[in-house]
N, C-alpha and C positions, 0 to 999 in steps of 0.2 A: 522452874527449870533447874536451879541450883540444888534443890533438894533431891532431885533424881540423880544428878551427877554425883552428889556427895554420897548417896547410898551405895554407889558402886554398880558394876555391871550386873545385869540380870542373867543368871545362868540357870537354865532349866534343870530340874532334878529328875534324872532318868532312873534313879534308884541305884542300887549296888550292882556293879557288873560282876561277872564270875571272876574267880581267882586268875584264870587265864587272861581275861581282858584287862584286869587291874595290873598285871605284870607285862602287858603288851606281848602276849604270846603270839606265835606265828600262825597257829591253826587251832582256833578255839571252837570246839565241837558242841559246846553247850547250846548255843543258839540253833545250830543245825539240828540237834536232837529235839529241841523244843518246837521247832517249826517245820519239821519234815512233812508231816501229814497235812497241815493246813496251808502251806505256802510252797515249799520246795518240790515235793513230789508231783502235785498237779501241774506246776510250771514246767518241770522236766518232762513229764509225759506229753504235755501240749507241744513242747518244742520238738520232741522226737516225732510225734504224729505229723506236725506241719513240715518237718524236714523230709519225712518219707513221702508225703504228698508232693512236695516240690521236686524231689528226685525222680519220682514216678512220672510226673508230668514231663520233666525234662527228658527222661529216657524215652517216653512214648513219642515226643516230638522228634527227637533225634532219630529214632527208629523209622518213623514215617518219612522223614526227609531222606534218610539213607535208602529206603526201599524205592522211593520215586527216583532217587539219584541213580540207583543201579539200573532201573528200567530206562531212564532217559540217556544214560551213558551207553548202554547196549544199543539203544535205537540210533544214537548218533554215530557210533562206531560202524554199525551196519550200513547206514546211509552214506558215510564217507568212504568206506572200503569196497562196498558193492552197491553203488547207487542204482544200477538197473534192477538188481535183485530186490533191493528195498522198495523201489517204486512198484515192482510187479507183485511182491509177496507180503508187504507189511500189513498186518502185524505177525503174519505167519499162521501156522495151523490151518491152512486152507482158506484163509480170509485174505481179501485184497482191498484194503481201505483206500489206498492212494490211487492205484490204477483203476479200481472199481468206480471212481468218480467220473471217469470219462475224459479226463484231461490228457494232453499229450505229454510224453516223457521229456524232461528237460534236466540234463545232468547237472547243470549249474545250480538250478533251484533245489534239486535234491541234495546236492552237496552243502549248500547254504543251510538248508533245514537240518541236515545232519550235524553241522558245526554248531548250530544253535542248541540242538538237543544235547550234544556232547558238552558244551560249555555250561549249560544249566545243570546237567547231571553231575559233572565234576565239582561244581560249586556246592551242590547239595551234599555230595559225599564228604567233601572237605569241611563244610559247616557242621555236619553231623559228627564228624570225627573229632574236631576241635571242641565242639560243645559249648563254647562260650556264648554269652548272650549276643555279642556283636556278630560272631560268625553265624550263629543260627538265624539272626534277623536278616543278615545279608543273603543267606541261602533262601530263606522263606520269601524275601522280596523278589529275588530272581525267579523263583518258582511261580509266584503270583503273577509277575509281569509276563511270564511265558505262557502260563496255562489259562489265565482269564481271557485274554483277547482270542486265543485259540478256541476256547469254549464258546465265546459269543459268536465267533465266525460260524461254528458248526450249528449253533442254534438258529442263526439267520439264514444259513445256506445248507439245508439238509440235502445231502446227495441222494438222488433218485435211484442210482444204480446199486446202492447198498441195501441189504436186508434190514428189517426193522431191528433185529437183534444187534447187528453190526453198528447201526446208527446209535442205538442206545448205549452200547458198550463204549463206543468212541466218545460220544457226547458226555455221558455220565462219568466216564473215566477222567476226562478233562475237568469236569466240575469237581470231582474228588480231589484232583491235584490242586485246583484253585482254593478249595476249602482247606486242605492241609496247609497250603502256603499261608493263607489268612490266619489260621489258628496258631501256626508256628510263629508267625510274625508277632501276633498279639501275646501269645504265651511266653515266648522268649523275652519280650519287652517287659512283661510284668514280673519276671524273675529278677530283673536288674534292680 
């Protein structure tokens, strides 16, 4: 043990550094030039590629949340400010998804549904606009909590008064919203 201590510390020999390194220069480019092709360039390109992928996924998720947010906000505003018109004519364009199911009109229930659509729609728009992981996850969770039970209800209770096309559009539209909510929830979480 004494022989090792007496010999002094073991300092590895890394060879001679460049003149810049030996004088503690601020920006020594020798190593940069020597390792650009084998180390730095591939790492830089990989970083740029992964950043572009992450930004593209984030943009796509925010865009989809905002798109559903616009639809839900418009639906909610319509139901709140014209409950009878919404009940009789939703979703518009000659289709009658609510009144076509044969239930009686109830202004209170229509206003409650409108408030729910408006709340979810605004949360989706704000979450997409802020774009942070937390905001996107909250918006996605609200969408999933709103669309999934609605979808399951339509699967279990297929209205007889609607055409097959209207049934499919309503049911698969809700499924699409639930899927968007799920992937936005998972995608926003993995970005964090």
